[in-house]
C-alpha positions as CSV (number, residue, x, y, z in Angstrom):
1,M,-0.1,-0.2,0.1
2,K,1.4,3.5,-0.7
3,A,2.9,5.4,2.2
4,T,-0.1,7.6,1.9
5,L,-3.7,8.6,1.0
6,T,-5.3,11.1,-0.3
7,A,-7.5,13.3,1.9
8,A,-10.4,11.9,0.8
9,A,-10.0,8.5,1.5
10,L,-8.8,9.3,4.8
11,A,-12.4,11.8,5.6
12,A,-14.1,9.3,3.3
13,T,-12.5,6.7,5.9
14,A,-13.7,8.3,9.4
15,L,-17.3,8.7,7.7
16,A,-17.4,5.2,6.7
17,M,-16.2,3.8,10.1
18,P,-18.9,1.1,11.8
19,A,-21.0,2.5,14.9
20,G,-20.3,-1.4,16.5
21,A,-18.3,-4.5,15.8
22,E,-21.3,-6.1,14.3
23,S,-21.1,-3.3,10.9
24,L,-19.1,-4.4,7.7
25,R,-17.6,-0.8,5.2
26,V,-18.7,-1.8,1.9
27,M,-17.9,0.3,-0.9
28,G,-20.2,0.0,-4.2
29,Q,-20.6,0.3,-7.2
30,P,-20.4,3.7,-8.9
31,V,-24.1,5.4,-8.9
32,A,-23.8,6.9,-12.3
33,T,-23.5,2.5,-13.4
34,G,-27.3,2.7,-13.4
35,L,-29.4,-0.4,-13.1
36,I,-27.0,-3.3,-11.4
37,Q,-25.9,-0.9,-9.2
38,K,-29.0,0.3,-7.8
39,T,-31.6,-2.5,-8.5
40,V,-29.8,-5.5,-7.4
41,E,-26.4,-4.3,-5.7
42,Q,-27.0,-1.4,-3.4
43,P,-30.3,-4.0,-2.0
44,F,-28.3,-6.8,-1.3
45,F,-26.5,-4.4,0.9
46,E,-28.7,-2.6,2.7
47,N,-30.6,-5.7,3.0
48,F,-27.2,-8.2,4.2
49,A,-28.4,-9.5,7.5
50,E,-31.4,-10.8,6.0
51,E,-29.3,-12.0,2.9
52,T,-26.0,-13.8,4.4
53,G,-27.6,-15.0,7.6
54,L,-25.7,-13.7,9.5
55,D,-25.7,-11.3,12.4
56,F,-23.9,-8.1,10.7
57,T,-25.0,-5.0,8.9
58,A,-23.7,-3.0,6.1
59,D,-22.8,0.0,5.8
60,Y,-22.7,0.5,2.0
61,Q,-21.9,4.0,0.1
62,P,-21.4,3.8,-3.5
63,V,-17.7,4.9,-4.5
64,D,-18.4,7.7,-6.9
65,V,-19.8,9.5,-3.5
66,T,-16.9,8.5,-1.2
67,G,-14.4,10.6,-3.3
68,I,-12.0,7.8,-3.2
69,K,-10.7,7.4,-6.6
70,D,-11.8,3.5,-8.5
71,T,-8.8,3.2,-9.2
72,E,-7.3,3.0,-5.7
73,Q,-10.3,0.0,-5.0
74,L,-7.2,-2.1,-3.9
75,R,-4.7,-0.6,-1.9
76,I,-8.2,0.8,0.0
77,L,-8.9,-3.3,0.4
78,K,-5.4,-3.9,1.7
79,G,-4.8,-1.5,4.0
80,G,-8.0,-2.4,5.8
81,L,-10.6,1.6,5.2
82,F,-13.2,-0.9,3.4
83,D,-13.6,-4.3,4.7
84,I,-16.0,-4.9,1.6
85,V,-15.5,-3.4,-1.7
86,S,-17.8,-4.0,-5.3
87,L,-13.8,-3.7,-7.3
88,R,-14.0,-2.1,-10.9
89,L,-11.7,-4.4,-12.0
90,S,-10.4,-2.5,-15.7
91,Q,-9.9,0.3,-13.5
92,V,-8.0,-1.4,-10.4
93,S,-5.9,-3.4,-13.2
94,R,-2.8,-1.6,-13.3
95,D,-2.1,-2.7,-9.5
96,E,-2.6,-6.4,-10.5
97,P,-2.3,-6.9,-14.1
98,T,-3.8,-10.4,-13.3
99,I,-7.2,-9.2,-13.4
100,L,-6.6,-8.6,-17.1
101,G,-6.8,-11.9,-18.0
102,L,-10.7,-11.8,-17.1
103,D,-11.7,-10.0,-20.2
104,L,-9.0,-9.3,-23.0
105,V,-10.3,-7.5,-26.1
106,G,-12.4,-10.7,-28.2
107,L,-12.1,-13.0,-25.1
108,N,-15.6,-13.1,-23.8
109,P,-17.9,-12.0,-27.1
110,D,-20.7,-13.2,-24.9
111,Y,-22.5,-14.8,-21.7
112,A,-21.4,-18.1,-22.3
113,T,-17.8,-17.3,-23.0
114,G,-17.8,-14.9,-20.2
115,K,-19.1,-17.8,-17.4
116,R,-16.4,-20.6,-18.8
117,T,-12.9,-17.6,-18.6
118,V,-14.4,-16.6,-15.6
119,T,-14.3,-20.4,-13.9
120,E,-10.8,-21.1,-15.1
121,F,-9.1,-17.9,-14.6
122,A,-10.9,-16.6,-11.3
123,P,-8.5,-18.4,-9.1
124,M,-5.8,-17.2,-10.6
125,V,-6.5,-14.1,-9.9
126,D,-7.6,-14.4,-6.2
127,K,-4.5,-16.4,-5.4
128,Q,-2.4,-13.2,-6.3
129,L,-5.1,-10.5,-4.5
130,Q,-4.8,-12.7,-1.5
131,E,-0.8,-12.8,-1.9
132,K,-0.6,-9.1,-2.6
133,F,-3.2,-7.0,-1.6
134,N,-4.7,-9.1,1.3
135,T,-8.2,-9.6,-0.6
136,K,-10.2,-12.5,-0.9
137,L,-11.9,-12.2,-4.1
138,L,-15.3,-13.2,-3.7
139,G,-17.3,-13.1,-6.9
140,V,-17.2,-12.3,-10.0
141,W,-19.9,-10.7,-12.3
142,P,-20.3,-8.5,-16.1
143,F,-21.9,-5.4,-16.3
144,G,-22.6,-6.8,-20.1
145,P,-20.9,-6.5,-23.6
146,Q,-19.0,-3.5,-23.8
147,V,-20.2,-1.5,-27.3
148,L,-19.1,1.2,-28.9
149,F,-21.1,4.8,-28.7
150,C,-19.8,7.3,-31.4
151,E,-21.1,10.9,-32.5
152,P,-19.8,11.1,-35.9
153,E,-21.1,8.8,-38.5
154,I,-19.5,5.6,-38.6
155,A,-19.9,3.0,-40.4
156,S,-17.2,0.3,-39.4
157,L,-14.2,-0.1,-36.9
158,S,-12.4,1.7,-39.5
159,D,-13.7,4.7,-39.1
160,L,-12.2,5.1,-35.9
161,K,-9.3,5.9,-37.8
162,G,-8.1,9.8,-36.2
163,L,-11.3,9.6,-33.5
164,K,-10.4,10.1,-29.8
165,V,-12.1,7.1,-28.3
166,R,-12.8,7.0,-24.8
167,V,-11.2,3.6,-22.8
168,Y,-11.2,2.1,-19.7
169,D,-7.7,-0.2,-19.6
170,Q,-5.0,-0.8,-21.0
171,N,-6.0,-3.7,-23.4
172,L,-8.8,-2.4,-24.7
173,A,-6.5,1.3,-24.8
174,N,-3.8,-1.2,-27.6
175,F,-6.9,-2.0,-29.1
176,I,-8.6,1.6,-30.3
177,S,-4.4,2.2,-31.0
178,L,-4.3,-0.9,-33.5
179,V,-7.4,0.5,-35.0
180,G,-5.9,4.2,-35.8
181,G,-8.0,5.7,-33.4
182,T,-6.9,7.6,-30.4
183,P,-7.6,5.6,-26.9
184,V,-8.7,8.3,-24.5
185,P,-8.7,7.4,-20.6
186,L,-11.7,8.6,-18.6
187,S,-13.6,7.2,-15.2
188,F,-17.7,7.0,-16.0
189,P,-18.8,10.0,-14.8
190,E,-16.2,12.3,-17.2
191,V,-17.6,10.5,-19.8
192,Q,-20.6,12.2,-20.9
193,Q,-19.4,15.2,-20.6
194,S,-16.0,14.7,-22.4
195,L,-18.2,13.5,-25.7
196,A,-20.6,16.5,-25.2
197,R,-17.8,19.5,-25.4
198,G,-15.7,17.2,-27.8
199,V,-13.3,16.1,-25.3
200,V,-13.7,12.8,-27.4
201,D,-15.5,11.6,-30.4
202,C,-16.4,7.7,-29.2
203,A,-16.8,6.1,-26.6
204,I,-17.5,2.7,-25.1
205,T,-19.2,1.2,-22.3
206,G,-22.5,-1.0,-21.6
207,P,-25.8,-0.1,-23.2
208,S,-27.6,-0.1,-20.1
209,S,-24.6,2.0,-18.6
210,A,-25.0,4.4,-21.4
211,N,-28.3,5.0,-21.2
212,S,-28.2,5.9,-17.5
213,A,-25.7,8.4,-18.2
214,G,-27.4,9.9,-20.8
215,W,-24.3,9.1,-23.3
216,P,-27.7,8.8,-26.1
217,E,-28.3,12.3,-25.8
218,V,-24.8,13.4,-26.5
219,T,-24.1,10.5,-29.8
220,S,-25.5,9.4,-32.6
221,Y,-24.7,5.8,-33.5
222,M,-23.8,2.8,-31.6
223,M,-22.2,-0.3,-33.2
224,P,-23.6,-3.3,-30.8
225,I,-20.4,-5.2,-30.6
226,A,-18.6,-6.7,-28.0
227,F,-15.0,-5.7,-27.0
228,Q,-15.1,-7.1,-23.4
229,L,-18.3,-8.3,-21.3
230,A,-16.7,-5.3,-18.5
231,M,-16.1,-7.7,-16.0
232,N,-16.5,-6.4,-12.0
233,G,-15.9,-8.7,-9.1
234,Y,-16.6,-8.0,-5.0
235,G,-13.1,-9.3,-2.5
236,I,-13.4,-8.4,0.8
237,N,-10.1,-7.5,3.3
238,L,-8.4,-11.1,4.6
239,D,-8.9,-9.7,8.5
240,T,-12.2,-9.4,7.9
241,W,-12.4,-13.0,6.3
242,N,-10.7,-14.3,9.1
243,K,-12.2,-13.6,11.2
244,L,-15.3,-15.1,10.6
245,S,-16.1,-18.7,11.8
246,A,-15.6,-21.1,9.9
247,G,-20.0,-21.5,9.4
248,D,-20.2,-17.9,8.8
249,Q,-17.9,-17.9,6.4
250,E,-19.8,-20.6,3.9
251,K,-22.4,-18.5,5.1
252,L,-21.1,-15.2,3.3
253,Q,-19.5,-17.1,0.4
254,A,-22.9,-18.3,0.0
255,A,-24.5,-15.4,-0.1
256,F,-22.6,-14.1,-2.8
257,D,-22.5,-16.9,-5.3
258,K,-26.0,-15.5,-5.5
259,L,-25.8,-12.4,-5.6
260,S,-23.5,-12.8,-8.4
261,D,-25.5,-15.2,-10.6
262,K,-28.6,-13.1,-10.1
263,I,-26.3,-10.0,-11.3
264,W,-25.1,-12.3,-14.7
265,S,-28.3,-13.3,-15.0
266,Y,-29.9,-9.3,-15.2
267,S,-27.3,-8.5,-17.1
268,E,-27.8,-10.5,-19.9
269,E,-31.7,-9.0,-19.6
270,L,-30.5,-5.1,-19.7
271,F,-28.3,-5.9,-22.0
272,T,-30.7,-6.8,-24.7
273,D,-33.6,-4.1,-23.5
274,A,-30.9,-1.3,-23.3
275,V,-29.9,-1.8,-26.9
276,S,-34.1,-1.7,-28.0
277,C,-34.0,1.3,-26.0
278,N,-30.9,3.5,-27.2
279,T,-31.9,2.0,-30.4
280,G,-35.4,3.4,-30.6
281,G,-36.6,0.0,-30.7
282,E,-40.6,-1.4,-30.0
283,T,-39.6,-3.1,-26.3
284,C,-37.7,-0.2,-23.9
285,E,-38.4,-1.7,-20.3
286,T,-35.9,-1.0,-18.3
287,G,-34.7,2.9,-19.8
288,T,-35.1,5.5,-21.9
289,K,-35.8,5.1,-25.4
290,Y,-33.7,7.3,-27.6
291,D,-33.0,7.2,-31.7
292,L,-29.3,6.2,-32.3
293,K,-28.4,5.3,-35.2
294,L,-28.2,1.4,-34.4
295,V,-24.8,0.0,-37.0
296,E,-24.6,-3.0,-37.4
297,P,-20.8,-4.6,-37.4
298,S,-19.0,-6.0,-40.4
299,E,-17.9,-8.8,-41.6
300,A,-14.7,-7.5,-41.4
301,D,-15.1,-5.7,-37.5
302,V,-15.9,-9.2,-36.5
303,K,-13.3,-10.5,-37.7
304,L,-11.5,-8.1,-36.7
305,I,-12.8,-8.8,-32.4
306,G,-12.7,-13.1,-33.4
307,T,-8.9,-12.4,-33.7
308,A,-7.5,-10.2,-31.5
309,V,-6.9,-12.5,-28.2
310,T,-4.4,-14.1,-29.9
311,D,-3.2,-11.4,-32.6
312,V,-3.2,-8.3,-30.4
313,S,-4.9,-8.3,-26.9
314,F,-2.7,-11.8,-25.3
315,P,0.5,-10.6,-26.8
316,A,0.6,-7.4,-25.4
317,W,-1.4,-8.6,-21.9
318,K,1.5,-11.5,-21.5
319,E,4.4,-9.0,-21.7
320,T,2.7,-6.2,-18.9
321,C,1.5,-9.2,-17.1
322,D,4.9,-11.5,-17.1
323,A,6.5,-8.1,-15.7
324,V,4.6,-8.0,-12.6
325,D,3.3,-11.5,-12.0
326,P,6.0,-14.1,-13.0
327,G,3.9,-17.1,-14.5
328,C,0.8,-15.1,-15.7
329,S,0.2,-15.6,-19.1
330,A,2.0,-19.6,-18.8
331,S,-1.1,-20.3,-15.7
332,W,-3.7,-18.8,-18.3
333,M,-2.8,-20.8,-21.4
334,E,-3.2,-23.7,-19.5
335,T,-6.9,-22.5,-18.2
336,V,-8.1,-20.6,-20.9
337,G,-6.0,-20.2,-23.1
338,T,-6.0,-23.8,-23.4
339,N,-9.5,-23.0,-25.7
340,Y,-7.4,-21.1,-28.6
341,Q,-4.5,-21.6,-31.6
342,F,-1.7,-20.0,-31.3
């Protein structure tokens, strides 16, 4: 952990301290990300004792109201400032690049593949988090397919050449550079205004999150091609975990397994409906109806995404990950990598 913490982190810590020994400090997803946070995650923590069967309450605070940057989440957990954190995995991957092995560009074109990836590689991520950040991984789940929103007219990924594109992790940045775009790292709350002001021409996120944040108000085109599934997860400070009895650990893990499964299902429902909402489709039950032009991916686009793992995203990630965690890519090749021809 860094020797010093930001003033905002220290202030948030003071606010988050539990009133009694039976309260856990919890950092959640940003409110701005929309319905998964609002309708699934927050209610779970607000009803924590009922959901887990444990005699604990949860002092739940979304990360965007704490004053703490989401990039600091692993350091926050390591230091015990929060007991449980809803980890924004891409955002914390600079601290632990092994995480990106769960969601390389092109790796998870659909939910079924994503579930297989998590089953195969999450144990490696958990091992690294326990050893380096005093954090146990309780579960991994997706926001859903991350798709492209643009204000300038686009017909294919090749049209990103020369455009500024919002990205959220280094693996995605490498891919955007490959197709000739300029990757611009921005936190989610910054994107809507950045699109409105022309700081970026395009941005990538899930269609439901974009709808909740008003991206269709400042863009004209949406291409529903899945760059990534935007994996997120729940981590618990190991000291907090180890204080629980074996029986309570089992109850807590079972509750987070159930929560993660619920989000997987809900995420898939949201994706289908949000695409319809954003493009003025007949059905729109979960968001605001807009009239973005739907840009169907070309055959070349689909092929490019399909070859991204072997040609772009894995080679770039391998170098970064092995530099920090020797043997990282070898572990990936022995699990997820067996599904690919290199």
